[in-house]
C-alpha positions as CSV (number, residue, x, y, z in Angstrom):
1,M,141.7,117.6,68.5
2,N,144.6,119.7,67.1
3,D,147.1,120.2,69.9
4,V,148.8,123.1,68.2
5,R,147.4,126.5,69.1
6,V,146.7,128.7,66.1
7,T,148.3,132.1,66.8
8,E,146.4,135.4,66.5
9,D,148.5,136.6,63.6
10,L,147.8,133.3,61.7
11,L,144.0,133.8,62.3
12,R,144.2,137.3,60.9
13,Q,146.0,135.9,57.8
14,R,143.5,133.2,57.3
15,A,140.6,135.6,57.6
16,E,142.3,137.8,55.0
17,K,142.6,134.9,52.6
18,L,138.8,134.2,52.8
19,V,137.8,137.7,51.7
20,P,137.8,137.0,47.9
21,Q,135.7,133.8,48.4
22,L,133.2,135.7,50.6
23,R,132.8,138.4,48.0
24,E,132.4,135.9,45.2
25,R,129.7,134.0,47.2
26,G,127.8,137.2,48.2
27,R,125.0,136.9,45.7
28,E,124.6,133.2,46.5
29,S,124.5,133.9,50.2
30,E,121.7,136.4,49.6
31,E,119.7,134.0,47.5
32,L,120.0,131.3,50.2
33,R,119.4,133.7,53.0
34,K,122.0,131.9,55.0
35,L,125.7,131.3,54.7
36,P,126.6,128.7,52.0
37,D,127.8,125.4,53.4
38,A,131.1,126.0,51.6
39,T,131.6,129.2,53.7
40,V,131.0,127.4,57.0
41,A,133.4,124.7,55.9
42,D,136.1,127.3,55.0
43,L,135.7,128.9,58.4
44,E,136.0,125.5,60.1
45,A,139.1,124.6,58.1
46,A,140.6,128.0,59.0
47,E,140.0,127.2,62.7
48,I,138.3,130.6,63.1
49,L,135.1,129.3,64.8
50,Q,137.0,128.1,67.9
51,A,139.1,131.2,68.1
52,M,137.6,132.3,71.5
53,R,137.7,128.9,73.1
54,P,140.4,128.2,75.8
55,A,143.6,126.8,74.4
56,S,143.3,123.6,76.6
57,A,139.9,123.0,74.9
58,G,141.3,123.3,71.4
59,G,140.8,127.0,70.9
60,S,143.2,130.0,70.3
61,E,141.9,132.0,73.3
62,I,142.3,135.2,71.4
63,G,142.1,138.7,72.9
64,L,139.5,141.3,72.1
65,Q,141.5,143.2,69.5
66,T,142.0,140.1,67.5
67,F,138.3,139.3,67.8
68,V,137.5,142.7,66.3
69,D,140.2,142.4,63.6
70,V,139.0,139.0,62.4
71,T,135.4,140.1,62.4
72,R,136.2,143.3,60.5
73,T,138.3,141.5,57.9
74,L,135.6,138.9,57.2
75,S,133.0,141.7,56.9
76,R,135.1,143.3,54.3
77,G,134.3,140.3,52.2
78,D,130.7,140.0,53.2
79,A,128.8,141.7,56.1
80,S,126.6,138.7,56.8
81,A,129.5,136.3,56.9
82,G,131.4,138.6,59.3
83,W,128.3,139.0,61.5
84,V,127.4,135.3,61.8
85,T,131.1,134.2,62.3
86,A,131.5,136.8,65.0
87,F,128.5,135.4,66.9
88,Y,129.6,131.8,66.4
89,M,133.1,132.7,67.8
90,S,131.7,134.7,70.7
91,H,128.9,132.3,71.6
92,A,131.4,129.5,71.9
93,W,133.2,131.9,74.4
94,V,129.9,132.5,76.2
95,L,129.3,128.8,76.5
96,S,132.9,128.3,77.8
97,K,131.8,130.3,80.9
98,L,129.6,127.4,82.0
99,G,130.3,124.5,84.3
100,T,132.0,121.2,83.3
101,E,128.7,119.2,82.9
102,A,127.2,121.8,80.6
103,Q,130.4,122.1,78.5
104,K,130.6,118.3,78.1
105,A,127.1,118.2,76.8
106,I,127.6,121.1,74.4
107,F,131.1,120.6,73.0
108,A,131.4,116.8,73.5
109,D,135.2,117.1,73.5
110,R,135.2,119.1,70.2
111,P,137.0,122.4,69.9
112,T,133.7,124.3,69.3
113,A,130.0,124.1,68.7
114,L,127.9,126.4,66.6
115,A,125.3,128.3,68.7
116,A,122.8,131.0,67.9
117,G,121.5,133.3,70.7
118,T,118.7,135.7,71.3
119,I,117.2,137.6,74.2
120,S,114.4,139.2,72.1
121,Q,110.9,138.5,73.5
122,P,111.8,136.4,76.6
123,G,110.2,133.0,76.9
124,S,109.0,131.3,80.1
125,A,110.7,128.6,82.2
126,Q,108.6,126.4,84.5
127,R,110.3,124.3,87.2
128,A,110.4,120.6,86.6
129,D,112.3,117.6,88.0
130,A,116.0,118.3,87.5
131,G,115.4,121.3,85.2
132,Y,112.8,123.5,83.5
133,R,110.1,123.2,80.8
134,V,110.8,126.1,78.4
135,T,108.3,127.8,76.1
136,G,108.8,130.8,73.9
137,R,109.3,132.4,70.5
138,W,112.4,134.4,70.1
139,R,113.3,136.8,67.2
140,F,116.6,137.6,65.5
141,A,118.4,134.3,66.0
142,S,121.3,135.1,63.7
143,G,123.2,132.0,62.5
144,I,120.5,129.6,63.5
145,M,120.4,127.9,60.1
146,H,123.7,126.2,60.8
147,A,123.6,126.2,64.6
148,E,123.4,123.1,66.8
149,W,122.4,125.0,69.9
150,L,120.2,128.0,70.7
151,M,120.8,130.2,73.7
152,A,117.5,131.9,74.6
153,L,116.3,134.1,77.5
154,A,113.5,132.8,79.6
155,L,111.9,134.1,82.7
156,A,111.6,131.8,85.7
157,E,110.2,132.3,89.2
158,D,113.7,132.6,90.6
159,G,114.9,135.1,87.9
160,P,115.9,135.3,84.3
161,L,117.7,132.3,82.7
162,I,119.7,131.7,79.6
163,C,118.4,128.3,78.4
164,I,120.6,126.3,76.0
165,L,118.4,124.2,73.8
166,P,119.3,121.8,70.9
167,V,118.2,123.5,67.7
168,A,116.6,120.1,66.8
169,S,114.1,120.7,69.7
170,V,112.9,124.1,68.4
171,T,110.9,125.2,65.3
172,I,112.6,127.7,63.0
173,H,110.2,130.2,61.5
174,D,111.1,131.6,58.1
175,T,110.7,135.3,59.0
176,W,114.0,136.9,57.9
177,H,112.8,138.6,54.7
178,V,114.8,141.8,54.7
179,P,116.6,144.0,52.1
180,G,120.0,143.7,53.7
181,M,122.1,141.3,55.9
182,K,120.0,138.6,54.3
183,A,122.5,135.8,54.8
184,T,122.5,136.1,58.6
185,G,119.4,133.9,58.6
186,S,118.1,135.8,61.6
187,N,114.8,133.9,61.8
188,D,112.5,133.3,64.7
189,A,112.9,130.2,66.8
190,E,110.1,128.7,68.9
191,A,110.1,126.1,71.7
192,Q,107.0,124.5,73.1
193,D,107.4,122.9,76.5
194,V,110.9,121.7,75.8
195,F,112.7,120.2,78.8
196,V,116.1,121.8,79.6
197,P,118.2,120.2,82.3
198,A,119.3,122.5,85.2
199,Y,122.9,122.6,84.1
200,L,121.8,124.1,80.8
201,A,119.4,126.6,82.4
202,V,121.9,129.2,83.7
203,P,121.0,132.3,85.8
204,F,121.6,135.4,83.7
205,D,124.1,136.9,86.2
206,V,126.5,134.0,85.7
207,F,127.5,135.5,82.3
208,L,128.3,138.8,83.9
209,R,130.5,137.6,86.8
210,P,134.3,137.4,86.7
211,D,134.1,134.3,88.8
212,C,131.9,132.2,86.5
213,P,132.6,128.5,86.5
214,G,134.5,128.6,83.2
215,A,136.8,131.4,84.4
216,L,137.7,129.3,87.4
217,A,138.3,126.2,85.3
218,Y,140.4,127.8,82.5
219,D,143.4,130.1,82.5
220,Y,141.8,132.4,79.8
221,P,141.5,136.0,81.0
222,L,138.7,136.8,78.6
223,L,136.3,134.5,80.4
224,R,136.3,137.0,83.2
225,Y,134.8,139.7,80.9
226,P,131.0,140.4,81.0
227,V,129.1,139.1,78.0
228,S,127.1,142.1,76.8
229,P,129.9,144.6,76.1
230,V,132.0,141.9,74.3
231,L,129.1,141.0,72.0
232,S,128.4,144.6,71.4
233,L,131.8,145.0,69.7
234,I,130.6,142.9,66.9
235,H,128.3,145.6,65.5
236,P,130.9,148.3,64.9
237,A,133.5,145.8,63.8
238,V,131.1,144.6,61.0
239,A,130.2,148.2,60.2
240,L,133.9,149.1,59.9
241,G,134.7,146.1,57.7
242,V,131.8,147.2,55.4
243,A,133.2,150.7,55.3
244,D,136.7,149.3,54.4
245,A,135.1,147.5,51.4
246,A,133.2,150.6,50.4
247,L,136.3,152.8,50.3
248,E,138.0,150.1,48.2
249,L,135.2,149.6,45.8
250,F,134.3,153.2,45.3
251,R,137.4,153.8,43.2
252,D,136.4,151.0,40.7
253,A,132.8,152.3,40.7
254,I,133.7,155.8,39.5
255,E,136.8,155.0,37.4
256,S,134.8,155.1,34.1
257,R,131.9,157.3,35.3
258,L,131.2,160.4,33.2
259,R,129.2,163.5,34.1
260,I,126.3,164.1,31.8
261,P,126.2,166.2,29.6
262,S,129.7,167.6,30.0
263,L,131.3,164.1,29.7
264,T,133.9,165.0,32.3
265,R,135.4,162.2,34.3
266,V,133.8,162.2,37.8
267,I,137.0,160.9,39.4
268,E,138.7,164.1,38.4
269,E,136.1,166.4,39.9
270,P,137.0,168.4,43.1
271,T,133.7,167.4,44.7
272,T,134.5,163.7,44.3
273,H,137.9,164.3,46.0
274,E,136.1,166.1,48.8
275,I,133.5,163.3,49.2
276,Y,136.3,160.7,49.3
277,A,138.3,162.6,51.9
278,E,135.3,163.1,54.1
279,A,134.6,159.4,53.9
280,V,138.2,158.6,54.8
281,D,137.9,160.9,57.8
282,E,134.7,159.3,59.0
283,H,136.2,155.9,58.6
284,R,139.3,156.9,60.5
285,C,137.1,158.2,63.4
286,A,135.2,154.9,63.4
287,E,138.4,153.0,63.6
288,L,139.7,155.1,66.5
289,C,136.4,154.9,68.4
290,L,136.4,151.1,68.1
291,R,140.0,150.8,69.2
292,D,139.1,153.1,72.2
293,A,136.2,150.8,73.1
294,V,138.5,147.7,73.2
295,E,141.0,149.6,75.4
296,I,138.2,150.8,77.8
297,L,136.9,147.3,78.1
298,D,140.3,145.7,78.6
299,A,141.3,148.3,81.2
300,G,138.0,148.0,83.1
301,T,138.2,144.3,83.4
302,E,141.8,143.9,84.5
303,G,142.5,142.4,87.9
304,E,140.0,140.8,90.2
305,G,137.5,143.7,90.4
306,P,133.8,143.7,89.5
307,G,134.4,145.1,86.0
308,P,134.0,148.5,84.4
309,A,132.4,151.2,86.6
310,L,129.3,153.2,85.5
311,E,131.3,156.0,83.9
312,Q,133.5,153.5,82.1
313,R,130.5,151.7,80.8
314,A,129.1,155.0,79.5
315,E,132.3,155.8,77.7
316,L,132.4,152.2,76.3
317,N,128.9,152.3,74.9
318,L,129.4,155.8,73.5
319,A,132.6,154.6,71.7
320,I,130.8,151.5,70.3
321,A,127.8,153.5,69.0
322,A,130.0,156.3,67.7
323,S,132.2,153.8,65.8
324,G,129.1,152.3,64.1
325,E,127.6,155.7,63.3
326,R,130.9,157.0,61.8
327,A,131.3,153.9,59.7
328,F,127.7,154.2,58.4
329,R,128.3,157.9,57.5
330,A,131.4,156.9,55.5
331,V,129.4,154.4,53.5
332,D,126.6,156.9,53.0
333,L,129.0,159.4,51.5
334,L,130.5,156.9,49.1
335,I,127.2,155.4,47.9
336,R,125.9,158.9,47.1
337,G,129.1,159.8,45.3
338,A,129.2,156.6,43.3
339,G,126.2,157.3,41.1
340,A,122.9,155.4,40.4
341,G,124.6,152.5,38.7
342,V,125.8,151.0,41.9
343,H,122.2,150.1,42.8
344,R,122.0,147.6,40.0
345,T,121.4,144.1,41.4
346,G,124.7,142.3,41.8
347,H,126.8,145.4,42.2
348,P,128.9,144.9,45.5
349,L,128.2,148.5,46.6
350,D,124.4,147.8,46.3
351,R,124.7,145.0,48.8
352,I,126.8,147.2,51.0
353,C,124.2,149.9,50.9
354,R,121.4,147.6,51.8
355,D,123.4,145.8,54.5
356,T,124.2,149.2,56.1
357,Q,120.6,150.3,56.2
358,V,119.6,147.1,58.1
359,M,122.6,147.2,60.5
360,R,122.2,150.8,61.5
361,N,118.8,150.1,63.1
362,H,120.2,147.8,65.7
363,T,119.9,149.1,69.3
364,V,123.6,148.7,70.0
365,V,124.5,151.3,67.4
366,D,121.5,153.5,68.0
367,W,123.6,156.7,68.3
368,R,120.8,159.0,69.5
369,H,119.7,156.7,72.3
370,K,123.2,155.9,73.4
371,A,124.3,159.6,73.4
372,A,121.3,160.5,75.6
373,V,121.9,157.7,78.1
374,C,125.7,158.0,78.2
375,G,125.7,161.8,78.2
376,R,123.5,161.8,81.3
377,V,126.0,159.6,83.1
378,L,129.0,161.5,82.0
379,L,127.4,164.8,83.1
380,G,127.1,163.3,86.6
381,Q,123.3,163.1,86.4
382,G,123.1,159.4,87.2
383,G,122.1,156.3,85.3
384,D,118.4,155.8,85.1
385,Q,118.8,153.1,82.4
386,P,121.6,150.9,83.7
387,D,120.6,148.0,81.5
388,A,121.3,150.1,78.4
389,L,124.9,150.6,79.7
390,F,125.3,146.8,80.3
């Protein structure tokens, strides 16, 4: 294990250096429908995958803003790479919340372990000697094609559990056939009567408590944070990174474009200038909303309290959804303004367009739903859907 802690600034620099390789491998990633092995190796060499592990366990114990920055930067190279890497980083953090026995089994004295996670379509967990027998089929297991572990929601008689299963014990179903975000490999995973020891079948509320076993064992403040809002930051961070790339690539896309039949240069047209300015404005709003979300979550989790209050959670989820929505709007403007040629297979803006269409349907950035739920709370009308506010 490397005893030298990699600083947050160095992690940002290493992520930046990976952007050209990620773009270059974009088409290969889509064809594979998972990250290339070379990309995973690059992330391991850059020590990014253990960034959210405690320093004493070989990680960098980064803060939320660095987590967002690294995710955003990698997504500027490739949305799928940013998405999967963010979940690998954060899932290692989630697993760091567990007790000593569980962490020894999962990490085996290594700085990190690659884990996929899904709560879609809960499975069942039946009591057995020293553990549970788990059965279920879960959807959207992003990153499972390189993962060693699967964290999956299962319902037991005594409440919901997050069961940590070896990927070798489950069947991966090849279901992720989609137009965008192809390389996330978000396939289905199925377990049939798999034994999970009690120390790897963890009550769901453990991941929400500031006094979880990992927080008591390590001096890493982020381990006190609840899981759901931290993971939710991934979605707007990836969306913003994609918008970063779209703003950059738009200039190249229209540099030689001519308006037919006048043959005037599109880049010189006032409407193009207006489109670009509007996209820059939407992008800036997305950036500010995401920064606001990080600040709300940090402020609401300071000290020894129970975490963000209901109104703070409403503001947090509103900022998260607004950031994603604004980033998507920026991309929409740029794609429409760039002309039909960008939809040719292999054009980087074509992939960005398709990735955006898939991302925007995720419930975390469902602006209409979040606005309705959060607006109700902020108007003092109560929270009838507390789960939606994490």
